[in-house]
N, C-alpha and C positions, 0 to 999 in steps of 0.2 A: 163256687169259687173255695181252691183245695186250701186244707186248715195244713196249718203245722205242727212238727212236730215236738212236745216238750218231755222235757225230766228235770225233773224240783225236787229239793232238798224240801219235804216237809213234818223234821222234828219232831219233836212229844208232843202233847198240848201246849204247852206253856208258850212254845210258838208260838200260840197266835199270842200272845200278849206282846210282842215284842211290836214297836209304832214303827218301824225304820221296816220290820220284810211283810209285816203284814200293809208296811202301802208300796213295794217294792213287786207286790204280789196284783196288788188291782190293778196300778203305772202299767204290765203284765197284758193282761188281760185289754189292756182297755187298747194296744193298738196292733193288733187282728181283729181279722170277723168275728165277732160273735155265732159259737160252734151249732150247732144241728140239734150235738147231740154228742157227748164224751165219751167214753173210751176209758177206763183210768183200771192201771192196772197198779195197788200199793205193794212193795213191800211188808206188809202178812200178811198177802194173803198165799203159802201156797199147797198147792193141791191138785196133785193128778186125778187121773184122765183131766184135762181141766175147765175150768167150769164155769160159766155167771152168777153172778149176784142175783137177787131175786130180781123180779118182771112186779113183781103184786106194787102197788099205792098202801104205804103205808108201815112196808118192813122197817125197823129201828134201825136204829147206827149200827153197828156194832162199835160197845167201848171198851178197847182190847188195847189194855194199862191199867197200870193198881197203885195204890196208895198214892193217888193228886187228890189235891180239895174236891169238892162235892160240884163248884161250878163248875169244870173240866168235864160232867156227867152229864149236868142237866143242856146243853148242847145242841140241838136242832141241825138237821140241814132236810127236807121235804121237798126237794129235789125231782121234779115227775120222773115215772117207770120208765124205762126207753127198750118198749121191749118188739118196737120196730130196731130195734139199734143190731139184738143180740140177735135177735134171727140174723142177722148177717152176718153179723158173728162170725153162727153160729155155719150157713151154708159155706162160708170161707173157709175154714176150717177143718170142720170136714172136708170140703176138695180133698182136698190137699194133707186125709191123710189124716188129724190130731180128727179125734172122738173129743166130743165134749158133755157136760153132765151143766145143770143146771139145779143150783143149790136154791129151793124161791123164804130159805130159814135165811137169805144173807144178806142181813143189810151191808151201808157202806162204813169201813173202821178207817179210824183215825188217816190213814196214810191217804185215803181220800179225801172223805169230810177238812181236817185241816183247814189244807190245799186253796180249795170247794168255796168253803166259808166269803176267804176275802177273793178272791173271781170274782166268782156272780153270787153274794153275796143276799141273791132276790129267789135262789135256791130255783129255778126258769126254766133249764138247760137236762131233758133230762139225760140220766147217769146206769152206769149199767159198767159193774167191775168185773174182771180180766182178773181168772187164779192165775198165777208163778205155778206151772207142773214140771216146772224142771226146772236150778240152778247153775245149770252147763250155758253157755256165755252162744258158745255157738246154736243149741238150741232152739232160744229165747232169741235169737239175730232172726232164727228160718223163719218164728214163729213172729212177729214186728212185719219183715216179708213179706210173708201173707195176708196179715190186715191192713195196708198201705193205702190196699183199693178205698177205702173207706172214706178213706179222706180228702176224695174228691166228692164225697154228700155229706159234704161238711160236716166233719167225727172230727173231734182232738182228738188223740190219741197221745194219755199223760203214761209218762212210767213217775213212781213220787217213789224216789228209794231218799237219801241221802252220800253225798260225795263221799263221807270219809264218819263210822258209824264204829267208833270203838269205846263202849259204853264205861271201859273203866277212868276213859280223860274226863267225864264231865263231873266238874266240880261246880254244886250250886250256889256252894257257900266264897267262888270268887265271880270277879267281871263277867257277864257274857259275851261280852265284844273283848279277851284278854284276849292276852295272849296265845295262838293257838302249841298242840306239841311241834317239829322240828317235821315230826310222819306225821302230819295231815297237812302240816304246812305241800310237805316235798310229794306225797302224793295229789294233792287239791293243783299243786305247782303242772304239772304230768300234764291230771288230764285235763285239764286248762290246754297248753296247749298241743297237745291227745285232741282235744276235738276239734280245737282250731284250726288246726289243719286236716281235718277230717278222713285220722288215718285210722282204717280201720282196722288193720291185720293188728296195731299193735293196741287197740279196746278189745278188741277180742281175748289179747294172751295180756287181759291190763293185770293175772295175776302173779307173772309170773317176769312181767315188765315193766311194772310201774315202782318208781324208790317204793317203799313201807310198807309194802299190796299188803299186804298178811296182814300190818301192824292198821293199816290204814280201817281194817275190811275185816277183821279175825275171823266175820263165816259175815256169805256174798250179798245175804240178803235183799241191803241199805243199796247195794251196786246191785248187783241186777237186774231191774226195769227198766232202766238202759241203753242192755241190750233189746227191749223192746221200741222202742222209743229208737237207737236206732235202724233199728231193723226195720221200721216203717216207713223212715226218713232216707232208706239205701234202696226202698223200693222191690213191685218182684222182679222189671228187671233190671235196676242194681244202676238206672239209671239221675235217682234221684239225690237228696242234696244233704250231705253229712256233714256242712263245714258248723259246726254245734258255734250259733253263738249265744256267749255268758250273756245270761238275765239278771243273775241275780249273788251277788258272789259277796264271800270272805266270812262269820265264823261266827259258831254261833254256843259257849263253853268249849268252844276246842275243836270242835266239828266243821266238817263244810258246807257251808249252805251251798258251793254255786253248783247252781239253776241253767240249765241250757235250751234255748230252742233250732229245729233246724227247720230247713223250709222258708 
């Protein structure tokens, strides 16, 4: 059975302490068929050419954050490697003219394992991570289109970022579910409407069309994974369902947690 495509907000590691968010992810993953493997595209790995993470058992996680309590550096997620999926990804991308590198020292970063701990806590679904080779929306959309056939092989494609990501808004002394800045709320509302209508042209031009876009994303790496997800939903022939259904909503210290499912 063909898998859906997801875009989710992963937050900083302490988001895993939010009981509402963790429950939402657990319920979400239970609503669709268990995937054969997972292809994760995180905001936290940018490198060109496109690279794939390690397919060696036991590769350590990447604790790519600083200044947090020790418990966040003790999290483990020993998901099985996915060499078969890595081969399929390389075959598809290479055939489309995208060279692919392999980084056998690269484990899953927190944009990958933080949500997966909640979605598949047994860590028994093979996972491989794909780097962002660019932040260009059209380029990432095209990468997603190339990868779309993996869905029919039972692969769950996940883009992991944050719907708004301006760390100047982050105030840990405030309530995590307090009123968000107006700019965050405005971008979130625009994104919700554009996704619901499947307006791919508007979404690809979000930095020019969306209200408060450059405030919501001073740099676009946390929004960029949505374009891989959109491309995978759109499909290689453009026949896919790109109307995104909200699976998670709300704000965390002013940042939008909104997450979508396609298909």
